C-alpha positions in Angstrom: 0.0 0.0 0.0 2.8 2.4 0.9 4.5 1.6 -2.4 1.4 2.6 -4.4 1.1 5.8 -2.3 4.7 6.8 -2.9 4.3 6.0 -6.6 1.2 8.2 -6.9 2.9 11.0 -5.0 5.9 10.8 -7.3 3.7 11.0 -10.3 1.9 14.0 -8.9 5.2 15.7 -8.2 6.4 14.9 -11.8 3.2 16.3 -13.3 3.5 19.5 -11.2 7.1 19.9 -12.3 6.2 19.5 -16.0 3.3 21.8 -15.7 5.4 24.4 -14.0 8.2 24.1 -16.6 5.8 24.5 -19.5 4.2 27.5 -17.9 7.6 29.0 -17.3 8.4 28.7 -21.0 5.3 30.6 -22.1 5.4 33.2 -19.3 5.8 36.6 -21.0 9.3 38.1 -20.6 11.5 40.7 -22.1 12.9 40.0 -25.5 15.0 41.4 -28.3 13.3 42.4 -31.6 15.6 42.2 -34.6 14.6 44.1 -37.7 14.8 42.0 -40.8 18.4 41.3 -42.0 19.7 44.5 -40.6 22.0 44.8 -37.5 19.4 46.8 -35.7 17.6 45.4 -32.7 15.3 46.7 -29.9 14.9 45.5 -26.4 11.2 45.1 -25.6 10.3 45.3 -21.9 7.3 43.3 -20.6 4.9 45.3 -18.5 2.4 43.5 -16.3 -1.1 44.7 -16.4 -2.5 46.5 -13.5 -4.5 49.5 -12.1 -3.3 53.0 -11.6 -4.6 56.6 -11.1 -4.1 58.5 -14.3 -3.7 62.2 -14.4 -3.1 64.6 -11.5 -5.0 66.3 -8.8 -5.6 70.1 -8.7 -3.3 70.5 -5.7 -0.5 68.4 -7.2 2.7 70.3 -8.1 2.6 71.4 -11.8 -1.0 70.3 -12.3 -2.6 71.6 -15.5 -6.3 71.6 -16.3 -5.9 69.0 -19.1 -4.6 66.4 -16.6 -7.9 65.8 -14.8 -9.9 64.5 -13.5 -7.7 62.0 -11.8 -9.3 58.6 -12.5 -8.6 54.9 -12.0 -7.6 53.0 -15.1 -7.0 49.3 -15.7 -4.3 48.3 -18.2 -3.8 45.0 -19.9 -0.3 43.5 -20.2 2.0 44.7 -23.1 5.6 45.1 -24.2 7.1 48.5 -24.7 10.4 49.6 -26.2 13.2 50.1 -23.7 14.2 53.2 -25.6 12.8 55.6 -28.2 13.0 54.6 -31.8 16.4 55.8 -33.1 17.4 57.1 -36.5 19.2 53.9 -37.1 15.9 52.1 -37.0 13.7 54.7 -38.5 15.9 55.1 -41.6 15.2 51.5 -42.4 11.6 52.5 -42.8 12.3 55.5 -44.9 14.8 53.8 -47.2 12.8 50.5 -47.4 15.7 48.3 -48.5 14.5 45.5 -46.3 11.1 45.1 -47.9 12.1 42.3 -50.4 14.3 40.6 -47.8 11.5 39.8 -45.3 11.2 36.0 -44.9 8.0 34.4 -43.5 10.2 31.7 -42.0 11.8 34.1 -39.5 8.7 36.1 -38.7 6.0 35.9 -36.0 2.5 34.9 -36.9 0.6 37.9 -35.4 0.5 39.9 -38.7 0.0 38.8 -42.2 1.1 41.7 -44.3 3.7 42.2 -47.0 6.1 45.2 -46.2 5.9 46.6 -49.7 2.2 47.3 -49.4 2.8 49.7 -46.5 2.9 53.3 -47.7 6.4 54.7 -47.1 7.5 58.1 -45.9 9.0 60.4 -48.4 12.8 61.1 -48.1 13.1 64.5 -46.4 14.5 67.4 -48.5 16.6 68.6 -45.5 18.4 67.0 -42.6 15.6 66.2 -40.2 18.1 65.5 -37.4 19.0 69.2 -37.6 22.6 68.3 -36.9 21.9 67.0 -33.4 23.0 63.5 -34.2 21.9 60.3 -36.0 23.7 57.2 -34.7 21.7 56.0 -31.6 19.9 59.4 -31.4 16.1 59.4 -31.3 14.4 59.9 -34.6 12.5 63.2 -34.6 10.2 65.4 -36.7 7.9 62.6 -38.0 4.1 63.2 -38.1 1.8 60.9 -36.2 0.9 59.4 -39.6 4.5 58.5 -40.2 4.9 57.1 -36.7 1.9 54.8 -37.2 3.1 53.7 -40.6 6.5 52.9 -39.1 4.7 50.6 -36.7 2.8 49.0 -39.5 5.9 48.5 -41.6 7.8 47.0 -38.6 4.9 44.7 -38.0 5.0 43.5 -41.6 8.8 43.0 -41.4 8.7 41.1 -38.1 5.3 39.4 -38.1 4.6 40.8 -34.7 1.9 43.4 -34.1 3.4 46.8 -33.1 1.6 50.2 -32.6 1.9 53.5 -30.8 1.0 53.4 -27.1 -2.2 54.7 -25.8 -2.0 57.7 -23.5 -3.0 55.4 -20.6 -0.4 52.7 -21.5 2.3 55.4 -21.8 1.6 57.0 -18.4 1.3 53.6 -16.7 4.7 52.6 -18.1 6.2 56.0 -17.3 5.0 56.0 -13.7 6.2 52.4 -13.2 4.1 52.0 -10.0 4.8 55.5 -8.6 2.3 58.3 -7.8 4.8 61.1 -7.6 5.3 63.8 -10.3 8.3 61.8 -11.7 9.0 58.1 -11.7 12.0 58.7 -9.4 10.0 60.8 -6.9 9.2 64.5 -6.4 12.7 65.9 -6.0 13.2 68.0 -9.1 16.9 68.3 -8.4 17.3 64.7 -9.4 15.9 65.2 -12.8 19.3 65.7 -14.4 20.1 62.1 -13.4 17.1 60.7 -15.4 16.4 63.1 -18.2 17.6 65.6 -20.9 15.7 68.8 -20.6 16.1 72.5 -21.1 18.4 72.8 -18.0 21.0 70.3 -19.2 20.5 69.5 -22.8 22.7 72.2 -24.4 19.8 72.7 -26.8 20.0 69.3 -28.4 18.6 65.8 -28.1 21.0 63.1 -27.0 21.8 59.5 -27.6 19.2 57.1 -26.0 20.0 55.3 -22.8 22.5 57.8 -21.4 20.5 58.6 -18.2 19.1 56.3 -15.5 16.0 54.2 -16.3 12.7 54.3 -14.5 11.8 51.5 -12.0 10.6 49.3 -14.8 13.8 49.6 -16.9 12.6 52.2 -19.4 15.0 55.0 -20.5 14.1 58.6 -21.5 10.5 58.4 -20.5 11.1 61.8 -19.1 12.6 64.2 -21.6 15.1 63.8 -24.5 12.2 63.7 -27.1 8.5 63.8 -26.5 6.6 60.7 -27.8 3.5 60.2 -29.9 0.5 58.4 -28.6 -2.6 57.1 -30.3 -5.0 59.4 -28.5 -6.8 62.5 -29.6 -6.0 65.4 -27.2 -8.7 67.4 -25.5 -7.7 70.5 -23.6 -10.7 70.0 -21.4 -9.1 66.9 -19.9 -10.2 63.3 -19.8 -13.7 62.3 -20.6 -14.4 59.6 -18.0 -17.2 57.3 -19.0 -18.6 54.3 -17.0 -17.0 51.7 -19.3 -13.9 53.6 -20.3 -11.6 52.8 -17.5 -10.3 49.5 -19.1 -7.6 50.2 -21.7 -9.1 53.6 -22.6 -8.2 55.2 -25.9 -9.7 58.1 -27.9 -9.2 57.5 -31.6 -10.0 59.5 -34.8 -12.0 62.5 -33.6 -10.0 64.9 -35.8 -6.6 65.2 -37.4 -5.4 67.7 -34.8 -4.6 67.8 -32.0 -3.1 64.4 -31.0 -1.5 63.8 -27.6 2.2 63.8 -27.2 3.9 62.7 -23.9 7.0 62.9 -21.9 8.4 66.4 -22.6 11.7 66.9 -24.5 15.1 68.4 -24.4 13.5 71.8 -25.1 11.2 71.8 -22.1 11.2 73.0 -18.5 10.9 70.3 -15.7 7.2 70.8 -15.2 6.6 69.5 -18.7 8.5 66.3 -18.0 6.1 65.0 -15.3 4.4 61.7 -15.7 1.0 63.3 -16.0 2.0 66.1 -18.4 0.4 66.2 -21.9 1.1 68.2 -25.1 -1.2 68.7 -28.1 0.2 68.4 -31.6 -0.3 71.4 -33.8 -0.4 72.5 -37.5 2.3 75.0 -36.5 4.8 72.2 -36.4 4.8 72.4 -40.2 5.1 76.2 -40.5 8.4 76.3 -42.4 7.5 73.4 -44.7 7.8 75.0 -48.2 5.9 72.1 -49.9 2.4 72.6 -51.2 0.6 70.8 -49.9 2.6 70.4 -46.8 4.2 67.0 -46.1 2.2 64.2 -44.6 5.3 62.7 -43.2 7.5 65.4 -41.6 7.1 68.2 -39.1 9.8 70.7 -40.0 9.2 72.6 -36.8 9.1 69.7 -34.3 12.7 68.6 -33.6 11.4 67.6 -30.1 9.0 64.8 -31.0 9.7 61.1 -31.6 8.1 57.8 -30.9 8.3 54.6 -28.8 6.4 51.4 -29.7 4.3 48.9 -27.9 3.1 45.3 -28.6 0.0 44.2 -26.6 0.1 40.7 -25.1 -3.3 40.0 -26.6 -2.9 40.4 -30.4 -5.9 42.3 -31.9 -7.8 41.1 -34.9 -6.8 42.1 -38.4 -9.6 44.7 -38.5 -8.5 46.2 -35.2 -4.9 46.3 -36.3 -5.8 48.3 -39.4 -7.7 50.8 -37.1 -4.6 51.4 -35.1 -2.5 51.9 -38.3 -4.9 54.1 -40.2 -5.6 57.0 -37.9 -6.9 60.3 -39.1 -3.5 61.9 -38.7 -0.7 63.8 -40.4 
């Protein structure tokens, strides 16, 4: 009798071990995304889902009216780029030399799309880095349309679904579990350790990953360049509806303004707070001599770039196309 009992116990232990090992293999984790046959790669950081208070309260330091009302939001799990998309990566999208080299055998299965069907950005007629730097510097001056097309192209090249973050995802990742103005606390004097801003940037963007990361391992969430999100911007603040606190996003109300997050090398510390928001503007194309003005480049926005996300739950093909075809430029 004892022999049978021991045998059954050993079998139970073995089953539990195998079950645990299998689950450990499929547990989401950080990974490195290669980009076609290029040498470029991007660290993707896994963010557990959770609940947080989005926005700021009227008595919070630096509070602006468009950051309220403070409201609870539930976020589903996703991956986000460790750093902002650099010129090294973005130029692959502009030049499109990788399109014919994409191999289905080396791709994921989340997206079924040929890279050459994705509309490409026009080659700029001037140096859109404005001499600040290219190698490992964040790409800048792209419109939201160009940023979403980059995500679509990257998805086609890799077979994994990528898009811009929602405002809620962006703030959740930036805060990294904190409730203070910055992800490192409320001591503004420490900002220079984590961010490039007006006080230390020498009027230029800088290479990514030169400052300290936030608690979740993300670099340059505060400063360096501001980052596009999917959401429409409203200067009246957030419209909180009964069923909108789960993965909220406001899409396609109008071409302008869209919400940009994080502040940049040009901004004062108050604009680098986790809750701070910035609206896009037609004025970002003021010096564009083209008629009509470019759909792809903001000649007057050397402070805006992008960071990408990949949701754990892959959306349907129809939903993917919604995220990639915003009313934006």
